[in-house]
C-alpha positions as CSV (number, residue, x, y, z in Angstrom):
1,M,0.0,0.0,0.0
2,L,2.9,2.4,0.9
3,I,4.7,1.7,-2.4
4,K,1.5,2.4,-4.3
5,V,0.9,5.7,-2.5
6,L,4.5,6.7,-3.2
7,W,4.1,5.9,-6.8
8,I,1.0,8.0,-7.1
9,N,2.7,10.9,-5.3
10,W,5.9,10.6,-7.4
11,T,4.0,10.5,-10.7
12,F,1.9,13.6,-9.7
13,L,4.9,15.6,-8.5
14,N,6.9,14.6,-11.4
15,F,4.2,16.1,-13.7
16,I,4.2,19.3,-11.7
17,V,7.9,19.8,-11.6
18,T,8.8,18.8,-15.1
19,R,5.8,19.9,-17.2
20,G,6.7,21.5,-20.4
21,Y,10.4,20.3,-20.2
22,D,11.9,17.2,-21.7
23,D,13.1,14.2,-19.7
24,L,16.8,14.1,-20.6
25,S,18.0,11.2,-18.4
26,A,15.4,8.4,-19.0
27,N,17.1,5.1,-19.8
28,K,20.4,6.8,-20.4
29,V,23.8,5.2,-19.5
30,A,24.6,5.4,-15.8
31,Q,27.6,4.4,-13.7
32,Q,28.3,4.2,-9.9
33,Y,31.3,3.8,-7.6
34,T,30.5,0.3,-6.3
35,T,27.4,-1.9,-6.3
36,F,26.3,-3.5,-3.0
37,S,27.7,-7.0,-3.0
38,A,24.5,-8.5,-1.6
39,C,22.4,-6.9,-4.4
40,Q,24.1,-7.4,-7.7
41,S,20.9,-6.2,-9.5
42,C,21.1,-2.8,-7.7
43,V,23.1,-1.4,-10.6
44,A,23.4,2.3,-11.5
45,S,21.1,2.1,-14.5
46,I,17.9,1.3,-12.6
47,A,17.9,4.8,-11.2
48,V,16.9,6.0,-14.6
49,D,14.5,3.2,-15.6
50,R,11.5,5.2,-14.5
51,D,10.4,2.5,-12.1
52,I,10.3,3.9,-8.6
53,Q,10.1,0.4,-7.1
54,T,13.7,-0.4,-8.2
55,C,16.6,1.4,-6.6
56,T,20.4,1.3,-6.8
57,R,22.3,0.4,-3.7
58,M,26.1,1.1,-3.3
59,E,28.5,-0.2,-0.7
60,E,28.3,1.8,2.6
61,I,30.6,4.6,3.5
62,G,31.4,6.1,6.9
63,S,33.5,5.6,10.0
64,T,33.1,1.8,10.0
65,S,33.8,1.4,6.3
66,L,37.0,1.5,4.3
67,D,35.3,3.7,1.8
68,K,34.8,7.3,2.8
69,S,33.1,8.6,-0.4
70,T,30.9,7.4,-3.2
71,W,29.5,8.7,-6.5
72,W,26.9,8.0,-9.2
73,Y,26.4,9.7,-12.6
74,V,24.2,9.6,-15.7
75,D,25.5,10.4,-19.2
76,L,22.8,12.4,-21.0
77,G,24.4,11.5,-24.4
78,G,25.1,15.1,-25.3
79,I,25.3,18.7,-24.0
80,Y,21.9,19.9,-23.1
81,N,20.3,23.0,-21.6
82,L,19.1,21.9,-18.1
83,Y,16.3,23.1,-15.9
84,N,15.7,20.7,-13.0
85,I,17.2,17.7,-11.2
86,R,14.9,15.4,-9.1
87,I,16.1,12.5,-7.0
88,Q,13.9,9.9,-5.2
89,F,15.9,8.4,-2.4
90,K,14.7,5.0,-1.0
91,D,12.0,5.3,1.7
92,Y,11.6,2.5,4.1
93,G,8.5,4.0,5.8
94,G,9.3,3.9,9.5
95,Y,13.0,4.7,8.8
96,T,12.6,8.0,7.1
97,M,14.9,10.1,9.4
98,R,17.6,7.4,9.1
99,Q,17.3,7.5,5.3
100,R,17.4,11.3,5.3
101,G,20.5,11.2,7.5
102,R,22.2,8.8,5.0
103,F,21.2,11.0,2.1
104,A,22.4,14.2,3.8
105,G,25.5,16.2,2.8
106,F,25.5,15.3,-0.9
107,F,26.7,17.3,-3.9
108,L,25.3,17.6,-7.4
109,Y,27.5,18.6,-10.3
110,V,26.8,19.2,-14.0
111,S,29.9,18.7,-16.2
112,N,30.9,18.0,-19.8
113,T,33.2,15.2,-18.5
114,T,33.0,12.6,-15.8
115,D,35.3,14.7,-13.6
116,R,33.2,16.6,-11.2
117,H,35.9,19.1,-10.5
118,M,35.7,20.2,-14.1
119,G,32.0,20.8,-13.8
120,H,29.5,23.2,-12.3
121,L,28.5,22.8,-8.7
122,C,24.7,22.8,-9.0
123,Y,23.8,21.9,-5.4
124,K,25.5,21.5,-2.0
125,D,23.5,20.1,0.8
126,G,23.5,22.1,4.0
127,P,23.0,21.3,7.7
128,E,19.3,20.5,7.3
129,L,18.4,17.0,6.3
130,P,17.1,16.8,2.7
131,P,13.7,15.3,1.8
132,L,13.8,11.8,0.3
133,D,11.9,13.2,-2.7
134,F,14.4,16.0,-3.6
135,N,14.5,18.4,-6.5
136,T,16.4,21.6,-7.3
137,N,16.5,23.9,-10.3
138,C,19.9,23.8,-12.0
139,I,20.0,26.3,-14.8
140,T,23.1,25.4,-16.7
141,H,24.2,23.1,-19.6
142,G,26.2,19.9,-19.6
143,R,26.4,16.2,-20.4
144,Y,27.0,14.5,-17.1
145,V,24.9,14.8,-13.9
146,I,27.0,13.6,-11.0
147,F,25.8,12.7,-7.5
148,Y,28.6,12.7,-4.9
149,N,28.6,12.1,-1.1
150,E,31.2,11.6,1.6
151,R,31.8,10.9,5.3
152,L,35.4,12.0,6.0
153,P,37.2,10.9,9.2
154,G,37.7,13.6,11.8
155,K,35.0,15.9,10.3
156,I,32.1,16.9,12.6
157,Y,28.8,16.6,10.7
158,P,25.5,18.3,11.7
159,M,23.0,16.7,13.9
160,G,21.0,14.0,12.1
161,Y,23.7,13.0,9.7
162,E,24.3,9.3,9.7
163,N,28.0,8.5,10.0
164,T,28.0,4.7,10.0
165,N,26.4,2.3,7.5
166,V,25.7,5.1,5.1
167,F,24.1,3.3,2.1
168,T,23.3,5.3,-1.0
169,E,20.1,4.1,-2.6
170,L,18.8,6.1,-5.6
171,C,15.4,5.0,-6.9
172,E,14.9,7.6,-9.6
173,V,17.0,10.5,-11.0
174,I,15.1,12.7,-13.4
175,V,17.0,15.5,-15.3
176,T,14.7,17.8,-17.2
177,G,15.5,20.5,-19.8
178,C,15.3,21.0,-23.5
179,S,16.4,18.2,-25.7
180,S,16.7,20.5,-28.7
181,S,19.7,22.9,-28.8
182,G,19.2,26.6,-29.0
183,V,15.8,26.9,-27.4
184,Y,14.3,27.9,-24.1
185,G,11.0,28.5,-22.3
186,G,8.5,26.3,-20.5
187,N,7.7,24.4,-23.7
188,C,11.2,24.7,-25.2
189,D,9.8,26.6,-28.1
190,Q,11.6,30.0,-27.8
191,V,14.8,30.4,-29.8
192,C,18.0,31.6,-28.1
193,P,19.7,34.6,-29.5
194,E,22.1,33.8,-32.4
195,T,24.9,35.6,-30.6
196,C,24.7,33.2,-27.5
197,Q,27.9,31.1,-27.3
198,Y,27.1,27.6,-28.8
199,R,23.5,28.9,-29.1
200,R,23.0,28.2,-25.3
201,C,20.8,30.4,-23.2
202,D,19.1,30.4,-19.8
203,I,16.3,27.9,-20.1
204,I,13.8,30.2,-18.3
205,N,14.5,33.8,-19.5
206,G,16.6,33.2,-22.6
207,T,19.7,35.2,-21.4
208,C,22.9,33.9,-22.9
209,L,25.1,31.5,-20.9
210,G,28.0,33.1,-22.8
211,C,28.5,35.3,-25.8
212,T,30.1,34.5,-29.2
213,P,33.2,36.6,-30.0
214,G,32.4,40.3,-30.5
215,W,29.3,40.5,-28.3
216,L,28.5,41.5,-24.8
217,G,25.4,41.9,-22.6
218,A,22.9,39.5,-21.0
219,R,21.4,38.7,-24.4
220,C,24.7,39.3,-26.2
221,N,23.2,42.1,-28.3
222,K,25.9,44.7,-27.7
223,A,28.9,44.9,-30.0
224,C,32.4,45.4,-28.6
225,P,33.5,49.0,-28.1
226,V,35.4,50.5,-31.0
227,G,39.0,49.2,-31.0
228,Y,38.2,45.9,-29.3
229,Y,37.1,42.5,-30.6
230,G,36.8,38.8,-29.9
231,L,35.6,36.7,-26.9
232,L,34.5,39.0,-24.1
233,C,35.9,41.9,-26.2
234,E,39.2,41.4,-24.5
235,S,41.4,41.6,-27.6
236,K,42.5,45.0,-28.8
237,C,42.6,45.9,-32.5
238,V,46.2,46.2,-33.7
239,G,45.8,46.6,-37.4
240,H,45.8,49.7,-39.6
241,C,42.4,49.7,-41.1
242,K,41.4,51.9,-44.0
243,D,40.4,55.5,-43.0
244,S,41.6,54.7,-39.5
245,A,38.4,52.7,-38.9
246,G,38.1,50.2,-36.0
247,C,38.5,46.5,-36.8
248,N,35.6,44.1,-37.0
249,H,34.3,43.5,-33.5
250,T,34.0,39.8,-34.1
251,S,37.1,38.8,-36.1
252,G,39.5,41.7,-35.6
253,L,39.9,42.0,-39.4
254,C,39.6,45.3,-41.3
255,D,36.2,45.1,-43.2
256,K,37.1,47.8,-45.6
257,G,40.7,46.7,-46.2
258,C,44.0,48.0,-45.0
259,D,45.0,51.7,-44.8
260,D,47.6,53.0,-47.2
261,G,51.0,51.3,-46.6
262,W,49.7,48.2,-44.8
263,T,48.8,44.7,-45.7
264,G,48.3,41.2,-44.2
265,W,45.5,39.3,-42.5
266,S,45.0,42.0,-39.9
267,C,46.7,44.9,-41.7
268,T,49.8,44.7,-39.4
269,K,52.5,44.3,-42.1
270,E,54.1,47.2,-43.9
271,C,54.1,47.2,-47.6
272,P,57.1,45.4,-49.2
273,I,59.7,47.7,-50.8
274,G,58.6,48.9,-54.1
275,T,54.8,48.8,-53.4
276,F,52.4,51.3,-51.8
277,G,48.8,52.1,-51.2
278,P,45.9,50.2,-49.6
279,D,46.8,46.6,-49.2
280,C,50.0,47.5,-51.2
281,V,48.2,47.0,-54.5
282,Y,50.3,49.6,-56.4
283,K,53.9,49.5,-57.6
284,C,56.3,52.4,-57.2
285,S,57.4,54.2,-60.4
286,G,61.0,53.2,-59.8
287,N,62.1,56.7,-60.7
288,C,62.9,58.1,-57.3
289,F,66.2,60.1,-56.9
290,G,69.0,58.1,-55.4
291,D,67.5,54.8,-56.5
292,V,65.4,54.7,-53.3
293,A,61.9,53.2,-53.0
294,C,58.8,55.4,-53.0
295,N,56.8,56.2,-49.8
296,R,54.9,53.1,-48.9
297,T,51.8,55.2,-48.0
298,T,51.6,57.8,-50.7
299,G,53.8,56.4,-53.5
300,M,55.6,59.7,-53.8
301,C,59.4,60.0,-53.9
302,D,60.5,61.6,-50.6
303,T,63.9,62.3,-52.2
304,G,62.4,63.8,-55.4
305,C,62.3,62.5,-58.9
306,D,65.2,61.0,-60.7
307,I,66.8,63.0,-63.5
308,G,64.5,63.0,-66.5
309,Y,61.2,62.4,-64.6
310,T,58.6,64.5,-63.1
311,G,55.0,64.3,-61.7
312,V,53.6,63.6,-58.3
313,L,54.7,59.9,-58.4
314,C,57.7,60.6,-60.7
315,D,56.1,58.4,-63.3
316,T,56.1,61.0,-66.2
317,G,59.1,61.5,-68.4
318,C,60.1,65.1,-69.4
319,E,58.1,66.7,-72.1
320,I,59.7,67.2,-75.5
321,G,62.4,69.8,-75.4
322,K,63.3,69.5,-71.7
323,Y,65.6,67.4,-69.6
324,G,67.5,67.2,-66.2
325,K,66.3,67.4,-62.6
326,D,62.6,68.0,-62.5
327,C,62.8,68.6,-66.3
328,S,63.8,72.2,-65.6
329,V,66.4,72.6,-68.3
330,K,65.6,73.3,-72.0
331,C,67.2,71.4,-74.8
332,S,69.5,73.3,-77.1
333,G,67.1,72.8,-80.0
334,H,70.0,72.0,-82.4
335,C,69.8,68.2,-82.4
336,L,70.1,66.5,-85.8
337,D,66.8,66.2,-87.8
338,N,65.1,68.4,-85.2
339,V,64.7,65.6,-82.7
340,S,64.5,66.2,-78.9
341,C,67.5,65.8,-76.7
342,N,67.9,63.0,-74.2
343,S,65.5,63.7,-71.3
344,T,68.2,62.6,-68.8
345,T,71.5,64.0,-70.1
346,G,70.3,66.7,-72.5
347,H,72.7,65.2,-75.1
348,C,71.7,64.9,-78.8
349,D,72.0,61.1,-79.1
350,G,71.7,61.3,-82.9
351,G,74.2,64.1,-83.4
352,C,74.1,67.9,-83.9
353,D,72.8,70.1,-86.6
354,L,75.4,71.4,-89.0
355,G,77.8,73.8,-87.4
356,Y,77.1,72.7,-83.8
357,V,79.2,70.7,-81.5
358,E,78.2,67.7,-79.3
359,P,77.3,66.6,-76.7
360,L,74.7,69.3,-76.0
361,C,74.8,70.9,-79.5
362,N,74.4,74.3,-77.9
363,K,77.7,75.9,-79.3
364,F,78.4,76.9,-82.9
365,K,81.7,75.6,-84.3
366,N,83.0,79.0,-85.7
367,D,82.3,80.7,-82.4
368,L,84.3,78.0,-80.7
369,E,87.2,78.6,-83.1
370,S,87.1,82.4,-82.6
371,N,86.9,81.9,-78.9
372,A,89.8,79.5,-79.1
373,L,91.8,82.1,-81.1
374,R,91.0,84.9,-78.7
375,E,92.0,82.7,-75.9
376,S,95.3,81.8,-77.6
377,C,96.1,85.5,-78.3
378,N,95.2,86.4,-74.8
379,E,97.5,83.7,-73.6
380,A,100.4,84.9,-75.7
381,S,100.0,88.5,-74.6
382,Y,99.9,87.3,-71.0
383,I,103.2,85.4,-71.5
384,A,104.9,88.4,-73.3
385,G,103.8,90.7,-70.5
386,L,105.3,88.4,-67.9
387,S,108.6,88.2,-69.9
388,V,108.9,92.1,-70.1
389,L,108.2,92.4,-66.4
390,A,110.9,89.8,-65.7
391,I,113.5,91.7,-67.8
392,I,112.7,95.0,-66.1
393,C,113.1,93.4,-62.8
394,I,116.4,91.9,-63.8
395,M,117.7,95.3,-65.1
396,L,116.6,97.1,-62.0
397,G,118.3,94.5,-59.9
398,S,121.5,94.9,-61.8
399,V,121.5,98.8,-61.5
400,C,120.9,98.4,-57.8
401,L,123.8,96.0,-57.4
402,F,126.1,98.4,-59.5
403,L,125.3,101.4,-57.4
404,M,125.8,99.4,-54.2
405,W,129.3,98.4,-55.6
406,K,130.2,101.9,-56.5
407,Q,129.2,103.1,-53.0
408,Y,131.3,100.5,-51.4
409,K,134.4,101.4,-53.5
410,L,134.0,105.1,-52.6
411,V,133.7,104.5,-48.9
412,K,136.8,102.3,-49.1
413,K,138.9,105.0,-50.9
414,M,137.9,107.6,-48.4
415,R,138.9,105.5,-45.5
416,S,142.3,104.8,-47.1
417,Q,143.0,108.5,-47.6
418,Q,142.1,109.3,-44.0
419,Y,144.5,106.6,-42.8
420,I,147.5,108.1,-44.9
421,S,146.8,111.5,-43.6
422,I,146.9,110.3,-40.0
423,I,150.3,108.6,-40.6
424,R,151.8,111.7,-42.1
425,T,150.7,113.9,-39.3
426,S,152.2,111.5,-36.7
427,T,155.6,111.4,-38.5
428,Q,156.0,115.2,-38.6
429,D,155.2,115.5,-34.9
430,N,157.9,113.0,-34.1
431,N,160.5,114.8,-36.3
432,A,159.8,118.1,-34.5
433,D,160.2,116.6,-31.1
434,N,163.5,115.0,-32.1
435,C,165.0,118.4,-33.4
436,Q,164.0,120.2,-30.2
437,Q,165.8,117.6,-28.1
438,Y,168.9,118.0,-30.3
439,E,169.0,121.7,-29.8
440,E,168.7,121.3,-26.1
441,L,171.7,119.0,-26.1
442,R,173.8,121.5,-28.0
443,I,173.2,124.1,-25.4
């Protein structure tokens, strides 16, 4: 009678809790830690067979057992959008509190793998004992629903928790949600926003459980701020987009192409030498002065045009009749057969008109001869003048030397005469003195 009443209550409550949502766990593959040795038919799969009268039973855990923890999980067969998890724990009628104490302290995880640590903690039992017919909303997505319980040595558990002979007996585990991807709502008939990551949204209100790259907001309907892109808008645009526009908020690419002077997947590479413009689609003229490349942005020659070329891009040869740097020099106009001169050198490559001399054909032959004659005469006159000047200098030098010699001879003669006069005067004085002495002796 008790089992029949429980079945009726279970069926009614199951309809209330799960109405509108799909049963995702019915008859799916399930696994558990250990099966109770005295009940080999109490395997994990009978917790999803939709028969409340059959229950799993695992080896006990607790202070008197070698095992201190246990687990059970169901594989939903794919990643689904979940709404609710309901568990019917075995009820023995008069042992309800004991069963609740065994059930107490459990964890529920939803994961994409069988590792609970890699999943989302959906429920953690508190100090109050759980009902044997338990359910909780778990708004998330995943493939595996994992039940886990433990009785660790040395840990003090709340009042009512069983700590010995803790058997885990699951009669039914019902996981509800939407079996179709990308939908939500009570009847799973509302479509999740396209910008939700993996098209997954909250099964109740449709808010996204994550956004695709380039989008933000509860419903992922706000584009990344200008200058940012990617998942969670965490990546900063680094390319040089055309007209300095921001990159695509989803991919980081430049939708309108690269700015002048840049190329590459994300417009981060400078143009190769010899090219310029948006995406480097244009080639330089090759006529820049000094044999340098043109500006990769504008295509202009920063050093100016090479000799014989002009124009903004130095891609235009000199017009007929001009040559040289910036085509600023006029040809002589005397090239043979009235052809234009070479735009680079100004030479008449085909020769000069009659009477004119190469290479520029800008001088008449007779004029050159007259000029040569005049230059020859001027040179002879210059030489003759120098010769006369040299003779005059020599003559003046000779006169100066002669006069200096004459002066020397005159001075020498005068000094000789003075000397003779002094000698004579001295001799006379001596003779007079001698005569006077003689007279004195006679007296």
